[in-house]
Each structure stands twice: as structure tokens, then as C-alpha cells.
C-alpha positions as CSV (number, residue, x, y, z in Angstrom):
1,X,-58.4,38.1,-19.5
2,X,-55.2,40.0,-18.7
3,X,-54.3,38.0,-15.6
4,X,-51.4,39.6,-13.9
5,X,-50.9,42.0,-16.8
6,X,-47.5,40.5,-17.9
7,X,-48.3,40.4,-21.6
8,X,-49.8,43.9,-21.5
9,X,-46.7,45.2,-19.7
10,X,-44.3,44.0,-22.3
11,X,-46.6,45.3,-25.2
12,X,-46.7,48.7,-23.5
13,X,-42.9,48.7,-23.2
14,X,-42.8,48.2,-27.0
15,X,-45.1,51.2,-27.5
16,X,-48.4,49.5,-27.9
17,X,-51.4,51.3,-26.5
18,X,-53.3,48.7,-24.5
19,X,-56.2,48.4,-22.0
20,X,-55.8,45.4,-19.7
21,X,-59.0,43.9,-18.2
22,X,-59.9,40.8,-16.2
23,X,-62.6,39.9,-13.7
24,X,-60.7,36.9,-12.4
25,X,-63.8,34.7,-12.7
26,X,-61.7,31.8,-13.7
27,X,-60.6,31.7,-10.1
28,X,-64.1,30.7,-9.3
29,X,-65.0,28.4,-12.2
30,X,-61.8,26.5,-13.0
31,X,-62.0,24.2,-10.0
32,X,-58.9,22.4,-8.9
33,X,-57.0,23.7,-12.0
34,X,-57.6,27.3,-11.1
35,X,-54.8,29.8,-10.9
36,X,-54.6,31.7,-7.7
37,X,-53.9,35.3,-8.6
38,X,-51.7,37.2,-6.2
39,X,-53.1,40.7,-6.6
40,X,-49.9,42.1,-5.0
41,X,-47.8,40.8,-7.8
42,X,-49.5,42.6,-10.8
43,X,-47.3,43.8,-13.6
44,X,-49.6,46.7,-14.4
45,X,-53.0,48.0,-13.4
46,X,-55.7,45.6,-14.7
47,X,-59.2,46.9,-14.8
48,X,-61.7,44.7,-13.0
49,X,-64.1,44.1,-15.9
50,X,-65.4,40.9,-17.5
51,X,-64.5,40.2,-21.1
52,X,-67.9,40.9,-22.8
53,X,-68.4,44.1,-20.9
54,X,-64.8,45.2,-21.8
55,X,-65.6,44.7,-25.5
56,X,-68.8,46.6,-25.0
57,X,-67.0,49.5,-23.2
58,X,-63.8,49.7,-25.4
59,X,-64.7,47.8,-28.6
60,X,-65.4,50.9,-30.8
61,X,-62.0,52.3,-30.0
62,X,-59.7,49.3,-30.7
63,X,-58.3,47.7,-33.8
64,X,-57.0,44.5,-32.2
65,X,-58.4,42.4,-29.3
66,X,-56.2,40.0,-27.5
67,X,-57.9,37.1,-25.9
68,X,-55.4,35.2,-23.8
69,X,-55.9,31.8,-22.2
70,X,-59.7,31.9,-21.9
71,X,-61.2,29.1,-19.8
72,X,-62.6,26.0,-21.4
73,X,-65.2,25.6,-18.7
74,X,-67.6,28.3,-19.9
75,X,-68.7,30.1,-23.1
76,X,-66.9,33.4,-22.5
77,X,-64.6,33.1,-25.5
78,X,-67.5,32.7,-28.0
79,X,-69.5,35.4,-26.3
80,X,-66.6,37.8,-26.5
81,X,-66.1,37.0,-30.2
82,X,-69.8,37.6,-30.9
83,X,-69.8,40.9,-29.0
84,X,-66.6,42.0,-30.8
85,X,-68.2,41.3,-34.2
86,X,-71.3,43.2,-33.1
87,X,-69.6,46.2,-31.7
88,X,-66.7,46.5,-34.2
89,X,-66.8,44.2,-37.2
90,X,-63.4,45.4,-38.5
91,X,-61.6,44.5,-35.2
92,X,-59.1,41.6,-35.4
93,X,-59.0,39.1,-32.5
94,X,-55.6,37.6,-31.6
95,X,-56.4,34.3,-29.8
96,X,-53.7,33.1,-27.4
97,X,-54.3,29.6,-26.2
98,X,-54.5,25.9,-27.2
99,X,-56.0,24.7,-30.5
100,X,-59.4,23.1,-30.8
101,X,-59.7,20.1,-28.4
102,X,-57.3,21.7,-25.9
103,X,-58.1,23.2,-22.5
104,X,-58.7,26.8,-23.5
105,X,-61.8,28.3,-25.2
106,X,-64.8,25.9,-25.5
107,X,-65.4,23.9,-28.7
108,X,-68.2,26.3,-29.8
109,X,-65.6,29.1,-30.2
110,X,-63.3,27.7,-32.9
111,X,-65.8,27.5,-35.9
112,X,-66.7,31.1,-35.3
113,X,-63.1,32.2,-35.0
114,X,-62.4,30.9,-38.5
115,X,-65.2,32.9,-40.1
């Protein structure tokens, strides 16, 4: 869920080793509120990979997982959290988005995030 890679770009500038992924599925599922990605205005290379598969692919090799502005319209946030805990239980998730009741991550996600 790296979007254009802006957050990843600035973390890399500060010396953070990061792998940016996004499949841009929100463009298809967010309806009128969708963000239209301009693929020519990317900050860095973002691997075309959905969130759960990204955790499956890289989860054993990371200490921190950043989930940034996940859509409210599907269950990807909670699925990603479950996969992270399955693949790498010691990994920490940094959630960037609105609190419960907001428009990011569905309601099922928040109780699991607190555990």
C-alpha cells in the first residue's frame, strides 16, 4: 500500500531499508473516492504486489511492517495483519490511517490490531 512511494522515499533518505509494494486495487474498489495514480509521478519503484502476498514474500525478513491508508471498503487490512502474525509473529505493524470508525481499514481490523 505504498501508493506513489513518497513515504518510502523519505524513509530511504533517512537510511531505512524498505521494500515498497502496492497493487493499486483501491483504484478499482474505492468507487468515486478513488485516487487516480499517475504512474509517471512515482517517487521510487513500487513493486506491483498485493499486501497479503507482499507479507508472504517478505515477512520473514522484516522487523516492521508499515500499512498506510488501507481502504475501508474491503478486508485487506485484517487479512494483512493475520498473515503478518502467521509468517512473523515478532514483526511490528505501524498502522497509518484513521482511527476506528474512520474511512481506513475496516471495523474488523481494529480489535486484532490491539492484541
